[in-house]
C-alpha positions in Angstrom: -4.6 -47.1 45.2 -7.2 -48.1 42.8 -11.1 -47.9 41.5 -13.6 -49.8 40.9 -16.4 -49.9 38.2 -19.6 -48.4 39.6 -23.2 -48.5 38.3 -26.2 -46.2 39.2 -29.1 -47.9 40.6 -31.6 -45.7 43.1 -33.9 -48.5 45.3 -37.4 -49.0 44.3 -37.8 -47.8 47.6 -36.7 -44.5 47.6 -38.1 -44.1 44.7 -42.1 -44.8 46.0 -41.1 -43.2 49.7 -40.2 -39.8 46.5 -43.1 -40.3 44.8 -45.4 -40.1 47.7 -43.3 -37.2 49.3 -44.2 -35.5 46.0 -47.5 -36.2 45.9 -48.7 -35.1 49.4 -46.8 -31.6 49.0 -48.1 -29.2 51.6 -48.4 -25.8 49.4 -47.7 -22.8 50.5 -49.5 -19.2 49.8 -47.6 -17.2 47.5 -48.7 -13.5 47.0 -50.8 -12.5 44.3 -48.4 -12.2 40.8 -45.8 -12.8 42.7 -44.5 -14.1 39.5 -40.6 -15.0 40.7 -39.7 -11.6 42.6 -40.4 -13.4 46.2 -38.6 -16.4 45.0 -39.7 -19.7 43.3 -42.9 -18.9 41.0 -45.8 -21.5 43.0 -47.4 -22.4 39.4 -44.3 -23.5 37.7 -43.1 -25.4 40.5 -46.2 -26.6 41.2 -46.0 -27.2 37.3 -42.3 -29.1 38.2 -43.5 -31.4 41.0 -46.4 -32.9 38.7 -44.3 -33.8 35.9 -41.8 -35.2 38.5 -44.8 -37.5 39.5 -46.8 -38.1 36.8 -44.0 -37.7 33.2 -39.9 -38.2 34.6 -38.5 -41.5 34.4 -35.1 -41.7 36.4 -34.4 -44.9 35.3 -33.6 -43.4 31.6 -31.8 -40.9 33.2 -30.1 -44.0 34.7 -29.5 -46.0 31.4 -28.3 -42.5 30.1 -26.0 -41.8 33.2 -24.8 -45.6 33.2 -24.2 -44.6 29.6 -20.7 -43.1 30.8 -17.6 -45.6 32.5 -18.3 -45.2 36.3 -15.4 -45.4 39.1 -15.2 -45.4 42.8 -11.9 -44.7 44.8 -10.6 -44.6 48.1 -8.8 -41.9 48.4 -7.6 -40.0 51.8 -10.1 -42.4 53.7 -12.9 -40.4 51.1 -15.1 -43.2 48.5 -15.3 -40.4 45.5 -16.7 -41.2 42.1 -16.1 -39.6 39.2 -16.6 -40.7 35.6 -13.3 -41.7 33.1 -13.4 -41.6 29.9 -10.9 -42.2 27.0 -9.9 -39.3 24.2 -10.3 -41.0 20.6 -7.4 -39.5 18.8 -3.0 -39.2 19.2 -1.8 -38.4 22.6 -5.4 -37.2 24.5 -4.4 -34.7 27.3 -6.0 -35.8 31.0 -8.6 -33.0 31.9 -10.3 -33.4 34.8 -13.7 -31.4 35.2 -15.2 -30.1 38.4 -19.0 -28.8 38.8 -20.6 -26.1 41.1 -23.5 -25.9 43.3 -26.4 -26.3 43.3 -25.3 -29.0 40.4 -23.8 -32.1 40.3 -21.6 -34.8 37.5 -24.0 -34.7 35.6 -23.6 -30.7 34.4 -20.3 -32.2 32.5 -21.9 -34.4 30.6 -23.0 -32.9 27.4 -19.2 -31.4 27.4 -17.8 -35.0 27.9 -17.8 -36.2 24.4 -16.9 -33.1 22.6 -13.5 -32.9 24.8 -13.2 -36.8 23.9 -14.2 -37.6 20.5 -13.2 -33.7 19.2 -13.3 -35.8 15.5 -16.9 -36.7 15.2 -18.1 -33.4 16.5 -16.8 -31.1 14.4 -12.9 -30.6 15.5 -9.5 -31.9 15.3 -8.6 -34.9 16.6 -5.2 -33.6 17.9 -7.4 -31.9 20.7 -8.6 -35.0 22.5 -8.8 -35.0 25.7 -9.2 -38.1 28.6 -11.5 -37.1 31.2 -12.3 -37.3 34.6 -15.3 -35.2 35.9 -15.3 -36.3 40.1 -18.7 -35.6 42.0 -17.5 -32.9 44.7 -17.0 -34.7 47.8 -20.4 -35.0 50.2 -22.0 -34.1 46.6 -24.1 -36.6 44.3 -22.6 -40.4 44.7 -19.8 -39.2 46.3 -18.9 -40.2 50.0 -20.7 -37.3 52.5 -18.4 -35.8 54.2 -20.3 -35.7 57.7 -17.1 -36.8 60.1 -14.5 -34.3 58.1 -14.1 -31.2 57.2 -13.7 -30.1 53.4 -12.6 -26.7 51.9 -11.8 -26.2 48.0 -7.4 -26.7 49.1 -8.4 -30.3 50.6 -10.3 -31.2 47.9 -6.9 -29.8 45.3 -5.0 -32.8 47.1 -7.8 -35.2 46.1 -8.3 -34.5 42.5 -4.3 -34.4 42.2 -4.4 -38.2 44.3 -7.1 -39.3 42.0 -5.3 -38.0 38.8 -2.1 -38.8 39.5 -1.9 -41.8 41.8 -5.5 -44.4 41.0 -5.3 -42.9 37.4 -1.7 -42.5 36.5 -1.7 -39.2 34.8 1.9 -37.1 36.0 0.8 -34.0 34.7 -2.3 -32.9 33.7 -5.2 -30.0 33.1 -9.1 -28.7 34.7 -11.3 -26.9 34.8 -14.0 -25.4 36.5 -16.8 -22.7 37.1 -18.3 -22.0 40.7 -17.1 -24.4 43.2 -14.8 -25.9 40.3 -13.3 -22.8 39.6 -12.1 -23.0 42.9 -10.8 -26.5 43.2 -9.2 -25.6 39.6 -6.7 -22.4 41.4 -5.6 -24.9 43.9 -4.4 -27.3 41.5 -2.0 -24.2 40.4 -1.8 -22.8 42.7 -0.5 -25.8 45.2 0.5 -28.7 43.2 2.3 -26.8 39.7 4.3 -29.4 39.3 1.3 -31.6 37.9 -0.5 -29.3 36.1 -0.7 -28.5 32.3 -2.7 -25.5 33.0 -6.3 -24.6 34.4 -9.2 -23.1 32.6 -11.9 -21.5 34.6 -14.8 -19.6 34.8 -15.3 -18.2 37.7 -13.0 -16.6 39.8 -11.3 -16.1 43.1 -10.7 -12.7 44.8 -7.9 -10.5 43.2 -4.7 -10.7 45.8 -5.1 -6.8 47.0 -2.5 -6.5 49.4 0.0 -3.8 50.7 2.3 -4.1 47.4 -1.3 -4.5 44.8 -1.5 -1.2 42.5 -4.7 1.0 43.2 -7.9 -0.3 41.7 -9.1 1.0 37.9 -12.2 2.5 37.5 -13.4 -0.7 35.8 -12.2 -2.7 39.1 -13.8 -0.7 41.2 -16.8 -0.9 38.8 -16.9 -4.5 39.4 -16.5 -4.7 42.8 -19.8 -1.8 43.4 -21.8 -4.6 41.1 -20.0 -8.2 42.9 -21.5 -6.2 46.4 -25.3 -5.3 45.2 -24.9 -9.0 43.8 -24.6 -10.4 47.2 -27.3 -7.7 48.5 -30.0 -9.2 45.6 -29.1 -13.1 45.4 -26.1 -13.6 48.2 -28.6 -15.2 50.8 -28.1 -18.8 49.9 -24.5 -18.6 50.3 -24.6 -16.3 53.9 -26.9 -19.1 55.1 -25.0 -22.2 54.2 -21.9 -20.9 55.4 -23.0 -19.6 58.5 -26.5 -21.6 59.9 -26.6 -25.0 56.7 -27.2 -27.5 59.3 -30.5 -25.8 60.2 -31.6 -25.2 56.7 -30.7 -29.2 55.8 -33.6 -30.1 57.8 -36.6 -29.2 55.4 -34.6 -29.9 52.3 -33.5 -33.1 53.6 -36.7 -33.4 53.9 -39.1 -32.3 51.6 -38.0 -32.6 48.0 -40.8 -29.8 46.7 -38.7 -27.7 49.2 -35.3 -29.2 47.7 -36.9 -28.0 44.4 -37.3 -24.8 45.6 -34.1 -24.2 46.8 -32.5 -25.0 43.5 -34.6 -24.2 40.5 -34.2 -20.8 41.7 -30.6 -20.9 41.3 -30.9 -22.3 37.8 -33.2 -19.5 36.3 -31.9 -17.0 37.9 -27.9 -18.2 36.9 -28.6 -18.8 33.7 -28.8 -17.1 29.8 -32.6 -18.2 29.6 -34.2 -14.4 30.3 -36.6 -15.5 32.9 -37.4 -18.5 31.2 -36.4 -21.9 32.5 -37.5 -24.2 30.0 -35.5 -21.8 27.6 -31.7 -23.2 29.0 -33.2 -26.5 30.3 -35.9 -29.4 29.5 -37.5 -30.8 32.5 -36.2 -34.2 32.6 -32.9 -32.3 32.8 -33.4 -30.0 35.6 -35.2 -33.0 37.4 -31.8 -35.7 36.5 -30.0 -33.3 38.7 -32.4 -33.0 41.7 -33.6 -36.1 42.1 -29.7 -37.5 42.3 -29.7 -34.9 45.6 -32.5 -36.5 47.0 -31.5 -40.3 46.2 -28.6 -39.8 47.8 -29.0 -37.8 50.6 -26.1 -35.3 50.4 -27.7 -31.8 50.1 -26.1 -31.5 53.8 -23.1 -32.4 53.0 -23.4 -30.5 49.7 -23.6 -26.7 50.9 -21.8 -27.6 54.6 -18.8 -27.0 52.2 -19.6 -23.1 52.3 -19.4 -23.6 55.9 -16.1 -26.1 56.4 -14.4 -23.3 53.9 -15.8 -20.2 55.0 -14.2 -21.0 58.3 -10.9 -23.1 57.6 -7.9 -21.2 58.8 -6.6 -19.1 55.4 -2.8 -18.8 55.5 -1.2 -16.5 53.3 -0.2 -19.0 51.1 -4.5 -19.2 50.0 -3.7 -16.8 48.1 -0.4 -16.7 46.3 -0.7 -16.2 42.4 -1.2 -18.9 40.6 1.5 -19.1 38.1 0.8 -22.3 36.4 -0.9 -20.9 32.3 -4.8 -20.3 32.6 -7.4 -19.5 30.4 -10.5 -17.2 31.4 -14.0 -18.2 29.5 -16.7 -15.6 30.5 -20.0 -16.2 30.1 -22.9 -13.6 30.3 -23.5 -14.2 34.4 -22.8 -10.3 35.1 -21.1 -11.1 38.4 -18.6 -13.7 36.7 -17.9 -10.9 33.9 -14.4 -8.7 36.0 -12.1 -6.6 34.1 -9.6 -8.7 33.1 -6.9 -6.1 34.8 -8.8 -8.0 37.7 -8.3 -10.9 37.3 -4.9 -10.5 35.9 -3.8 -10.1 39.9 -4.7 -13.5 40.7 -3.5 -15.9 37.7 -1.2 -15.8 34.9 -3.6 -15.5 31.6 -2.6 -16.5 28.6 -6.4 -16.8 26.7 -9.2 -14.3 27.7 -12.9 -15.5 25.7 -16.1 -13.7 26.2 -18.9 -15.5 25.1 -22.4 -14.1 23.7 -24.4 -16.7 25.0 -24.6 -19.0 28.1 -24.7 -18.7 31.7 -23.4 -20.3 35.3 -24.5 -23.3 34.0 -22.1 -23.1 31.2 -20.9 -27.0 30.3 -24.6 -27.7 29.6 -26.2 -24.6 28.5 -23.0 -24.2 25.7 -21.6 -27.5 25.8 -20.1 -26.7 22.5 -18.5 -23.2 22.6 -17.1 -23.9 26.0 -15.2 -27.5 24.7 -14.0 -24.6 21.8 -12.2 -22.8 24.3 -11.6 -25.3 26.8 -9.5 -27.2 23.1 -8.2 -23.9 22.3 -6.8 -22.8 25.9 -4.8 -25.8 26.0 -3.7 -27.1 22.7 -0.1 -24.9 23.0 0.3 -26.9 26.2 0.2 -30.0 24.0 3.4 -31.8 23.6 
């Protein structure tokens, strides 16, 4: 297997069509003084769409993204897009970073230089990494997955082929949050011989079989909080894992609709105190949205939820992850379980709790997250 260099360039006709659709947005009504209680606030969305039309420059964002070394490789009949940046320092450790939804590979771009060149950012050159950042299958510039079912287990197999067969790394580390944490989990579970360790921000359900000890009080409390979160925040996941195609028609046709669906999550899940631009600039929000739009991948990105939920799950899917695991908790309440909950599944070797940063930690607090990643993997360097 081999990879080919890749360069991002959206055709002008696609950008012109996007602008036309934005200008012609047919706005719905909204309850008076609704703010964000009913969903995405209409006043903020109008501001964002106006900025998208008048001020946002995709060509500037292309130039930034093309500053990274990007490639595509055919892996198992699927064209996978990825960034591959070499580390600066002695014996860089190979590390693959996996994003989640409604994010993209773009989320990882702030943290890449902190990991490849720590000495230039207040760190130790001995902590350097060769960093690989793929776009999930069906996301961004990776091939859509219309022709095949996609699960986290399948992605872990693809990532192993990418790292071992394409890039030649026999063993490597993995980091991820959200879907990326699930991929890292399956890398540790099904490919332990290739893993140095995994570092995660979010967690699979704990192993609760007949041999498991009863939940302690802190675990019971957390389980109740997760159920409440699913009622208040989990409608998107239920829709995407049951009827993603119905949703896809509107999101693929209306950039304003796409923005409303995604922007709400960036506000709700980040550590922004309800003010989304305390964490993300309009340019950052719109770069992520434009990646979804120009690649027409919103349907395949949410299809992953359906495929994973409806996949046949054997007992092996719930076996313990014995490779060394680092856990970093952000301020996102649904991802702050007690350590006992996590240790039911993982071989936890490092545990850290951040005082800042939410769901999109690599973008919100790249310095804090990079520090934790470097610290976790430090003892496992040869």
